[in-house]
C-alpha positions as semicolon CSV with decimal commas, in nm:
position;residue;x (nm);y (nm);z (nm)
1;M;-4,330;-0,846;-1,568
2;Q;-4,504;-0,922;-1,242
3;E;-4,171;-0,893;-1,064
4;L;-4,121;-0,545;-1,214
5;E;-4,472;-0,449;-1,111
6;A;-4,395;-0,563;-0,757
7;D;-4,061;-0,376;-0,756
8;F;-4,219;-0,051;-0,883
9;G;-4,541;-0,094;-0,687
10;I;-4,755;-0,015;-0,994
11;K;-4,954;-0,208;-1,249
12;L;-4,772;-0,210;-1,583
13;F;-5,016;-0,430;-1,776
14;D;-5,382;-0,525;-1,757
15;R;-5,424;-0,896;-1,813
16;T;-5,745;-1,011;-1,977
17;N;-5,867;-1,332;-2,136
18;R;-5,782;-1,164;-2,472
19;G;-5,422;-1,087;-2,381
20;V;-5,217;-0,817;-2,216
21;I;-5,277;-0,443;-2,251
22;A;-5,020;-0,188;-2,135
23;T;-5,124;0,072;-1,880
24;I;-4,977;0,424;-1,903
25;Y;-4,695;0,292;-1,686
26;G;-4,644;-0,004;-1,916
27;D;-4,632;0,230;-2,216
28;A;-4,366;0,440;-2,044
29;L;-4,162;0,133;-1,953
30;T;-4,194;-0,002;-2,308
31;K;-4,058;0,327;-2,445
32;H;-3,756;0,303;-2,215
33;A;-3,704;-0,065;-2,294
34;R;-3,689;0,017;-2,666
35;L;-3,432;0,289;-2,598
36;I;-3,224;0,048;-2,391
37;L;-3,237;-0,215;-2,665
38;A;-3,130;0,044;-2,924
39;Q;-2,837;0,149;-2,701
40;V;-2,732;-0,214;-2,652
41;K;-2,740;-0,263;-3,030
42;H;-2,535;0,055;-3,079
43;A;-2,285;-0,060;-2,817
44;G;-2,249;-0,395;-2,991
45;E;-2,189;-0,222;-3,325
46;E;-1,927;0,004;-3,168
47;L;-1,750;-0,292;-3,008
48;S;-1,751;-0,478;-3,340
49;D;-1,610;-0,170;-3,516
50;L;-1,338;-0,133;-3,255
51;A;-1,249;-0,501;-3,278
52;A;-1,219;-0,463;-3,655
53;G;-1,000;-0,153;-3,618
54;Q;-1,270;0,069;-3,770
55;G;-1,365;0,287;-3,476
56;G;-1,236;0,499;-3,197
57;R;-1,299;0,807;-2,991
58;V;-1,128;1,142;-2,988
59;E;-1,195;1,402;-2,719
60;V;-1,093;1,759;-2,792
61;P;-1,096;2,004;-2,499
62;L;-1,229;2,333;-2,630
63;G;-1,190;2,550;-2,319
64;G;-1,486;2,779;-2,387
65;P;-1,597;3,005;-2,672
66;E;-1,243;3,093;-2,783
67;G;-1,159;2,727;-2,833
68;I;-1,479;2,672;-3,025
69;V;-1,409;2,961;-3,261
70;N;-1,038;2,889;-3,311
71;L;-1,002;2,513;-3,283
72;L;-1,333;2,360;-3,383
73;P;-1,315;2,449;-3,756
74;K;-0,974;2,279;-3,780
75;V;-1,101;1,972;-3,594
76;F;-1,399;1,937;-3,826
77;Q;-1,188;1,989;-4,137
78;A;-0,955;1,706;-4,035
79;F;-1,250;1,493;-3,929
80;F;-1,439;1,527;-4,257
81;E;-1,133;1,479;-4,480
82;D;-1,154;1,107;-4,401
83;E;-1,424;0,940;-4,613
84;E;-1,486;0,659;-4,361
85;A;-1,819;0,636;-4,179
86;R;-1,820;0,836;-3,856
87;T;-2,044;0,975;-3,587
88;C;-2,023;1,304;-3,406
89;S;-2,200;1,424;-3,092
90;Q;-2,157;1,749;-2,905
91;C;-2,131;1,719;-2,529
92;G;-2,204;2,017;-2,310
93;T;-2,332;2,329;-2,479
94;L;-2,213;2,605;-2,705
95;H;-2,394;2,868;-2,499
96;P;-2,184;2,990;-2,204
97;G;-2,376;3,030;-1,882
98;K;-2,667;2,806;-1,983
99;G;-2,579;2,473;-1,823
100;Q;-2,233;2,452;-1,977
101;A;-2,017;2,170;-1,850
102;P;-1,710;2,282;-1,648
103;E;-1,491;2,197;-1,944
104;G;-1,634;2,232;-2,293
105;W;-1,552;1,936;-2,515
106;I;-1,672;1,766;-2,825
107;E;-1,678;1,393;-2,892
108;L;-1,600;1,269;-3,243
């Protein structure tokens, strides 16, 4: 921890004879550390699923609002017909002109 404090140039923890107490910086770092640990756990689960032949990734280019309206319902129908466990996350945005990625796509 002292090495991190030296690298960042801030005090992450107050050390007392009763123990260690996080500063506001230490609280922020702890929050990020928990997120990193959760992501590492998720990555390990995904790798295990892939190794067992139970996972994968499909990218569907949507090409804007027309693709969303015409293609997305078919993609979701096929996706949800399979009873296996799955995850879905939307990448980009469904609102044109408000930070939309150059190519709209959805990750299943």
